[in-house]
C-alpha positions, 0 to 999 in steps of 0.5 A: 500500500502506498501513501500519497504525498498529500497525506502527512503523518502525525507523530503523537507522543504518549505519556504514561499514566500519572506522569503528567505534572499537576498544578501545585496548589497556592500556599497560604500562611496563617499566624495563630493556631487558636480556634479561628486559625485552625477553622480557617485553615481547615476551610482553606485546605478543603478549598484546595489551598496549601496551608502553613501555620506560624506559631510561637510554639510550633512543637506544642501548638495542639492538633492542626488540620490534617495536611497543614504544616506548622513552623516558627513565625519567621520560617513561615513568613519566609515561605512563598505565601503571598497571603498571610492571615493574622489570627492573633489579638492586637496585644500580640502584634509586636512580634510582626515588627521583627518580621517586617523584612520577611513580610515586605510586599506581602498581603496581611489579612487582619481578622482581629476584633476587639471586645468593646468599642473604642478600646484603642485610639486607632483601628487594629488594621491601621496599627498593623499597617504602621508596624509593617509599612512594607506590607499591604494590610487588608481588613476582612473576614472578621465577621466570620466565626470559627464555628461557621468556618469549621462547619462550612456554613458560609453560603449567603454570608457577606464579608467586607474588605478594606485596604489601600491596595487594590491589588491586595484586596482583589487577591483577598476577594478571589480567595474569599470567593473560593471559600463560598462567601460574598465579598463587599469592598468598603474602600480604604483602610480608613474604614477598618474601624467600622468593620471592627465594630460590626461583630460588636453590634447586638441585634442592630437591625432588630432593635426597633422591631423588638423594642416595639414588640416588648413595649406593646407586650408590656402595655397589653399585659398590664392593661389585661392584668388590670381588666382580668385579674385585679378587676375580679379580685376588687369587684368580686373578691375572686383570686384568679391570679393563676390566669397570668401564666397561660390565659393572659399570655395567650391574649397578649401574644395574639394581640401584639402579633396582629398589630405587629403584622399590620405595622409591616404593611402600614408604612407601604400605605403611608408611602403610597399616600405621600406619593399621591399627595406629592405627585412624584416618587423622586422626593425622599420619605421622612427619615422615620418612615425610611427606618420603619420600612427597613425594619419590616422584615424583622417586624414580620418575623417577631410577629410570626414568633408570637403567632407560634406562641399563641398556637402553642398555648392554644393547643395546651389549653384543654390540658389545663387544670382550670379548663377541666375543672370548669368542664366537669363542673358544667357537666355535674350542674347539668345532671343535678338540674336534669337539664341540657343546654340546647345546641346553638347552630350559630355559635357552632358556625362562629366557633368553626369559622373562628378556628378555620381562619385561625389555622389558615391565617397561621399557615400563611404566616408561616409561608410569609416567614419562609419566603423571607429566608434568603435561601427560599427567597433567592429561589423565587423570581422578583414577581413571585417574591413580590406576589407572596410578600404583598398580595399574600401578605395582605390576605394574611392580614385580612384573615387574621383580622377576621379571625379576631373579629369572629372571636369578639362576635357580638360581645361589644353589645354587652355592657359586661364586656367593658370592665371599669368602662374599658374595652377588651384587648382584642377591640383595641388590637383591631384598630390598627389592622382595620385602618391598614385594610381600609386604606388599602382598599382606597388605594386599590380603587381604579382611579387611585391605583391607576395614578399611583402606578404611573407615579411609581413608573416615573410620571410626575404631576405637572405643577399648577400655573401659580407654582410654575410662575413662582419657579420661573421667578426664582430662576431670574 
């Protein structure tokens, strides 16, 4: 067989299996072998990096993640690692000054935090930069706990970085992305003080919601204590203080829960009215309204928690001693008198409707709470999320309000309901949700909704002739 000159043979060189050179993983260095350092090293190893530890006592520093090396600070700093994580407290930074020649040109990631605000005159990262001027200091990852790092619970977490070198921040950001966190750049190293104060915040975004909830709980608890317990003792000489633990609490929790739920939607209604009045969406809302709107999620979750307590208290109510005693006493009285209470069809319908609306409202409550979680809300489209949080949210408010109305039924017509001329708690709690629902219905009227929709799409109401004249006069 002959081969034509147009066909050219190709030679292929085959290498035995396993002889191809694999890329060497990047080496990273960690100063500090405490809980944070060990957890960070474990996470870095799982992300495909090589890790070397620098320790004061490399021979007795305790167990480290499998696959990591440990050596003295000087020896670790002399390695080829371009990123060095500082996982030691600020008061132990002095040794870094002696390593300045080895750290020149490297990136030092400061993960330190303080126990209190304002302990030192300057930020830890700024102090570190002053000790090692030849290195590029980046403040970041200080909001990650050792527990979250060790257990890999980093999905959805945000970390902040700041530093004077854009290249250094980029290198740290790429590493942090491989760990599975989202990185936000806060600018230069002057923002380090703000980042170091982040872990010291205690329920910063929850303060307003928790304050409102605890305030309402205290007010209604005292109000119902006077109406239900003190009134019975003063007027009738009855000691019903046992009601404080279950009965009183099971009135306070649903009352505050319904008010908190309505407070989630009241600022949106107020914002719509303001936009209609102003005829534009480009004017800022008042600061109090901005702050109120920003904490609606927290208010909703607090409301859901109180609804859970109400459901649990209601379930255990039949097992209470007082409930069983009253039930048995009623049955014994009917036997003695040889009379049976006739079946009331109206009351049966009311009770069943009351419980049905309560169950449905609680289900929608839980649905709203689940969609507020990042892992669930992130799986929804914008339209789906908006549908759940607005339309289903108002439906939840409507059903829970109807549940409360059915609880009261026609009791407001009875004089005995107004103990010491005060209305019962459930009447007071209906004020805010009823106002919210009425205002929302007015905003949904076709003529109003059409105008509000145009305003939110960017349309602005044309000023009157007098206003136009004043505007022109001010321009000259």
